[in-house]
N, C-alpha and C positions, 0 to 999 in steps of 0.2 A: 824652677827650683832645682838645687843639686840635693843630694842624696841626706846632707846634714841637714839641711832646711827642710824636709820631707815630713810633714804633718804639723808644721807650725801654724797656730790657727791665725795668725795675723800676716800670712803672707801667702793668701789664697788668690790662685787667679779664678774670676767667675766664671771665664770658660772652662776651666776645667771640671765645673760641678755641673754640667749638662751630660748626662748618661743615656745612650741608646739604647731603649726599652725595645726587645728583639719580637714581642708581642704585639705594640702598635707600630713599630717601625718610626716611632716619633722619639724625639729628643727629649728629656725631663731635667727638672732641676732637681737634684737630689743634694742636700745638705748632709755632710758627717757630723756626729756627736761634738767633735772638736771644733766644727766650723765657727765663724764668728757669728754673736746672736744681737740682732737691734734691740734697742730700746721699744721700737715700735713694736705694737701688740701684732702678732702674725698668726697664722694658721696653728693650731696644737701639736705636738710631735709625741709621740708614746716614748716612753721610758727607755732610754737605752740598756741593752744587755750588759751584764758582767762581762768584764775582761775576757775571761778565759771560756767563757760560755760557747757552743759548738751548735752551728745551725741546725744540721742533722742528725744530733746525738752521736756523732762518731767521728771519726778524722779529724785530719787538722785543719782547727779553725781558722788558721791564716792563710789558707790556701784559697785563691780567688780565681775564676776563669777569666779569661781575655777577653776583653769586648771587640763584638764582631763590627763594622760597619755594613748597612745597609747598602744597596749599589749606588753610588754617585754622591753619596753622604759624607762631609770630614769628619773626624773624631779628632776632639783635642786631646794631646798628648797625656798618658794618665798619670797623676801626680801620687796616688795613693793607692793602696790595696782597696778594691772592693768586692764583695761579695758577689755569689752567682746572681745572674739577671734573674733568673727563676724565683727566687725567693725575694720577701723582703728585704730593704736596707736596714741594719744596724740603727735603731732610735728611731726608726719610721713604722713598724708595726704598730699597727691600729689608727693610722690615719686612712682615712679614704680613697680610693684611687683617684691620681686627678683627669678631668675630662679633659678632651683635647681642646685647644683653646684657639679658635680664630685670629686670635690676635697675634700669635704666632710666627704668622705669615703675613701682619698686615705690614704696609708700607706707607708713608705720606711722603711725598718730595714736595719740595718748594725752592725758588732759587732766582736767581737773576744775577747781575752783575758783580757786585759784591760780595753776594752770599747766595746759597741755597741749604736748605735744611733736609737731611732724610732721615725719616723717624722709624724704626722699627719698633713697634708697639707690643707689649705684653709678652717678654721675653723670660718671664717665669718669676712666679714666687712675689707674694703679697710685700715682703722686706725688702726685695730687689726693685719692685715698683716704685716703694716710697722712696727709695735712693733716688731713682732716675727723677722722680718728680720735685726733687730739693735742688736739681741742676736746674730745672725752668724757671726763670725770671719771669715776671708778670707786671703787665701795666692797667691800671685802672682806666678805662676809657670813657667810662662814664655812660651817655647817653648816645655817644658815636656809633657804639657798636651792638649787637645784641646780648642780651641778658644771658643767653643760655644757647647749648647747640642741639638741633632737633634733627632725628635721624631721617623723618620724613618729608622732609622740605627740602627746597633748592636753597643753597647757599653761595655766598660770597666769601673769599680769604685774600684780604690785601697783603701782598707778600712785598716786603722791602728790604731792599739791600742797602746799608749804609756805607758812607765812606770814611766811617769812623776808624781810626789804625788800633786795633788790638794785637797783641802779640807779636813774637820776635822775627824780626824780620821785613815788617809790613811798611818800613818808613819810604819806601819809594811808590806808595800807590796815595793817590788821594791829595784831600788840602791837609797841609800840616797844620796840627792844631783844630782839625775840624770837631764838631761837638756829634757829627754825625748827620749828614741832612740825606733827603732822599733820593738817594743816588740812581738804582734800580727799582722798577715797580712794575708788579705784574699782580692785575686784579683777577683771581679765579673763581671762574664761575661754574658751579655743579648743579647738571640740572636735577630735576625733581625727581624723573623715573631713575638718574643715573645712567641713562642712554648716552650722554655726551658731556663736555665739560668745553669751558672756553678759557684760554689765557691771554690777556687782552695786557699789552706791554704798553705803560703810559711814560712816553719820553722825559727824561728829567728838566728838558729844557722848553717845555709845554708851557706856554702863558696864560694863567689861571688866575683866577683871584681867591685869595686862603680868605675864609669866613673867620668871625671871631671864634675861639676855641676855649671851652673850659678845662682846665688841668688840675690835677690833683697834686698838691705839694707832698714831701716827705712828712710834714708834720701833720699830715690829715686835712689840709685847709685846701681851699681852692681857690684858683687864681684865673681870671679872664685875662687872654691874651689877644688884644686889637686885630683884626683883621689887615690883609694889605691886598692891593688890586692892582693887576696886572705885573704879577711877577712870574718866577721859574716855579715850576712844580718843585721842586726839589727845595725850597725855601719852606715848603710845608712841615718839614721835622728840622729841630734843630735851633733854627732862627728864632731867637728871642724865648726860648725855653719850650718850643713847641714839642708835644710828644706823638705818640702813634696815631692819637685819637684826633690829633689835628689835620694829619693827612687823611685820615678816613674822612673827616667833614670834608676837605677838599676835593678828594674825590666824587663825593655827592655834590657838591657843588657845579663841579665841572663837567659830569656826564649824566648826572640823574640817577645813578645806581649806588644803592644803598650798601657798603662792605658791612659783614656781620660781623666779622673777626678779621684780626692782623697779627702775621707773624713776621719777626724781622731778626735779621743777623747780619754780621759785619765780615771785613774781609777775611779774619782768622778761619772765619766758618769754610770757606771755600777750600782752603789747604787742610784742615783737619779732616774734613767729611770727605773729600776725594781720595786721602790715604786710607781711610777708614774701609771706602767700598773696592780698594784695589784699584783706582785707577779709572777713567772715564775715556772712551773710545772719541775720538774726534776725525775730522776729516780736512784739508784743505787742498784746492786746487792747484796753488804755485807754493813753491817752499816761502817759508816766512823766519825773517832775521830781522826783528824788531829791537834797535836799540834800546828803545825808551819803552817797553815793558820789560824787554831782556827774552822775549820771545824767540825760541828756533825751533821749527820745525820744517821736516822735510815733507816734500809733496805727496799727496796721498794721506793714507789712513795713520794715526799715531796714538798712543796712550798717554793720556798727561795726568798728573796728579800733584797736590800738594804745592808748592811756588809754580810750577809750570802750570797748572790749570789754573791758578789765580791770574797768570799772566793773560792765558788764552781768553778768559773773559771780561778782561780789563781793557785790553788793545784796541785802539781806535786804528792806529797807522797801519795795520797790516792788512785790512779788509776793504773793498767798496770806496768810499769817498773818505775814508778818514772819518767820518762823523759819527754821531752818537746813535743814528738810525739803524745805518750798518751795522753796528757792535750789536745792538737790539736783535737783529737777526743770527748773529753768531750767537749770544747767548741762548736763543730761543732753541736752535739745533742742538747745543750744548745739553740742554735741559732735556730733549727728547732722549739724546743718547744715555742721560743719566737714568731715567725712569727705564728703559729697555734695561739697562744694566742690571737695576734694582730689582726688576720682576725676572732674571733670570736664575735658572737652580743653582747657579754657582754660589749666589749672594743666599738665597734664601733658605738653603740647606748647611749652612754651615754656623754652628752656633757661636763659632768665635768672632764670625765677620759681625752678626747680628748682635753681640754684645759690644763690640766695639764701634758700632752705629748708633746704637742706643745711647750710649756715653758721648760721643762725639756731638749727637743732633741735640740732645738734650742742655747741654753744655751751652751750644750756641747759639741756643733759642730764646728768644722774648715774644711772649704772646699776650692778648689779651686774659684779663681772670676769667673770663667765661668758658675759657678753654682751657685753661690754667694746669688741670689734672691730667697725668697720665693717662686715665681711665678714658677722659673726654677727647685725648689725642687719639687714642687708639680706636676710639668710635670714627671720628671723623677720618682717619687712615682706611678703616675698612669701607666705609661710603665711597671714597674718591676709589678703592681699589676696584669696583664693581664697574667702573667706566671703561671700555673697551679704548687701547693707544689710539687706534685707528679714529675714534670720534673724537679725542682730545685735541683741539685746532688752536693752533699759535698763531696771533695775529698782533698787531700794534694800532693802538689810536689813530685812524687817518688824518694827516695834517699837511698844513700848505707851510712855506717859509713866510715868516712874521711879515705881512706888508709894511709895517711902521717902520722898519729897519732898513737902511741903504746897505750898510755889511750886516749880511744873513747870521745871526747868531743863535734866534730862538724861532720855535714853531708856534701857530695855533690851530686850532681844530678845522677841520673840513668840512663846512658847513654844509657841503653836498653830500658829503658819505658818512661822517659821524655821527649826526642824529640818527640815521637807522642801525646801526651799529649800536650803540646803546640801548636803542630801543629793542632791539632781539636780544640783547643781554637781561633788560629788566622784565621782559616777557617770556624768559626762559624757552627762548627759539635757538636750535641748534646751527651751527655754523658749517655743518656735515651732513651729507646725505646720511640719515640714521634710518636704519629701517625699524617699522612699527613693532613694539614687542607686544608679544599676545600678555595682554595685561588682564589680569584675574577681578573682572569687575564683579562687585554684587550681583546676585542672580536678579533681583529686581531691575536693576540698571541694565542689566547684557538683555534681558527679556525685551525691555524696548525695541529692540531690531529684530524681535523675531514675530511672525505673524503676518497676515494678507497685506499686500500692497496695493493701492490704488493706481488707476491710470495717471501717468506725467499729466493728461490733459484734467484729470479732475483734481488736482494737487492746488488749492488756494491759498499762498503766501505774499507777504510784504517783506521786502528786501530794506534793512537798514545798515548803514556804516556804522560800527562800534570802535572803530580804532584802525582798520585799514587804510591804505594809501586813500587819497582823495580820488574819488570817481569810481571807487570800487564797487557801491551798491549798483550803480548803473550798469558797469559792467557786466556783472555778475547778472543781473536782470536779461540783458542782451542774451547773454549765453543759456540760461534756462528757459527764455520766450524762443529763439531762433535754434538752437540746438540740442536742446533737451524737452522740447513739449511741454514745458510749463506754463502755457497759456494764460492761466488765471494768476499772473503775477504784477506785483507792482513795486515802484520804488518809493519808500515812504522816508527816504532822506537820512540825516542822523541819529543817532540815537541819542538818549540822554546821558549816558555816561558809557567809556571806553570800557572794553573787554579785552582781557589776554587770548581767552578762546571764543572762537564761532559758536553759537547755540544757535538751537532752532525751539522755538517755544510753542505749545499747542494743546489743545482742550482733550480731554479724554475721546470724544467721540471724532477727534481728527488722527486717531494714532494710526491709520491705515496710511493718509496722506502723509504723514511725518515718516513713516517707512519708507514710502517711495523715495521721499524726497532725500533720506538720508542714504539710500544707496545711491543716489546720482551726485551727491556732493560728497562723498565718503565721511560721512560723519559717525563717531562712537556714540556708543550708548549713553556714556556720562554727557556728551554734548546735546543729548536730546531731553527738553526742559519739561515734563508734564505741568500745565497750569491752566490759564486762560486762554480764551481765543480773543481777538479784537475785532474790530468791523472794519472793512476796507471802504475805500472810496465809494464803493456801490452799496454799502449798506449789509454786506453779507461777512458773516464769520471766518475769519482768515488765521493763519497761523503767521508765526513772527521769524524771521531768519535774521540773526544779527551777526554780522562780519566783525571778527575779532582781530586782533593783532597777527594771530596765525593764519590769515588769508594768504593765500599762495600766488591769487591770480584766478581770472575768471576761466571755469571748466576745469582748474585743477582740482584733484581732489584732495580733501583734508588732509586722508591718507594717504598721501602719494610720497615716494621716497625722495623725490626734487626737492630742492629747498633754494629759493632765488634769495642772494645774499648779494650785496655790493661786492663791488669787483675791488678785491683786497688781496694784497700780498701776506697768504697766508701757508702755513703746513701743520702737518699732524703728527703726534708724538711716534707714530711707527715707519716716519720716514728716515731713512738714512742719506743724509746731504752733507755736500761739501763746501765749505767758506769759501769765499772768492772775495 
């Protein structure tokens, strides 16, 4: 703003309303009495002072001290005079001090081939948050997703990048006239204890059955769109009027995993968001000059943003076998770099970047109604932020070429590896070696592990398979009898129901036996279930050990760091890789 425009209420840059508070070291949103006011009810402000009033009873009322920045912090250019930071700002006397907001440092990343979303939630002030909320588009997906977001549960977000063209300069990408198909898809699973997450890419050319789906029309009525069999996954969106809820239902049909929510953006989001964050670092093993995507990069590291960033995630001809699966790997590397950039101090301490990101992200984003409030998106961002980058795994649905095709153009699920991958996600099992957290269990639960232990030879237990691979009960029994000295044990076959977690049920008078077996198997207090004993084949009371889907193999403790996973091509968010 020039000198003549200084003070005009309708020409205020949001970034200039952030002021460093030297007492807290935090930036705070300070609105002057002349700042534009929203019609949305907000926090009450004190009455403004009279124009000539002096703050300290003497001196020049127009004098203001220069703001100073804390080391490493970026301060927006000063657009108007401000009072000394030691005293309240004019018009704000009487307002209670603001509490530090965790949301000011929250970020939510999502993305893929045609879009990704970076959301910095809670950038200050009720009025501004309501403004951001107005930017977000929502879709009512009905029963295809969850009705609300819960902080204390594992959750699955389906991230969709469409090939719909919006914004200037996007004519060269995607299908001309496309209504927006599911071009890039990532199912993000965040574990219940927030120790890990898995980003599972779903190829657009994967052959699936798209089920019947109910969509809500603009006039409030509903329409059932008939399903189709043996079609590409990307047709689950846009085709015949299908919305994101249809794509969510298709994921459930193909994998057995229930998406709770969705986030969607298009081509233009990649350009606007990479520009807002100041570019994303990428690396290529060989120089790239792709005339189709117009991507030109030297060998080694580069920074891309805007049009160049979109070309990087869209190109198929610059890497690998020039196919969609190789492009997916490049996109995963791009997302890992984006996450590292977003968690850097260069971004998190810059109010100017945070404001630009919040505006760009919310304008680019379409979500289901259950998470359409900015406060809910902030909560989701904070939960995701708890996951260490080293435990965020990027991988792809295991596939093979479609055997029904002579000219290979589509893929189908690899039935040898795919079911195990889907099963691990459904049962909240990590793909990385996760150190067990010191969980604060209730005193009564933790106490189950404390006390005297029987000798292994006195432990009487029957072993049942409640979801572990076939043959696991017999394998574990052999280990217990041969290596652990638990000779009074037997195989009781399959459990009546499958369990995600291994459990040990015992009667109160068997607690010493239960503690001994828990020590051998690495069971937590939560896995020990006080209850009733049953009789074994000899008519004697015995405990019941039910192997759940978290069973890692005979003799492997349940609290072991190692995790047996299928042979997959995978990476983690903390790894820096070069595309080839």
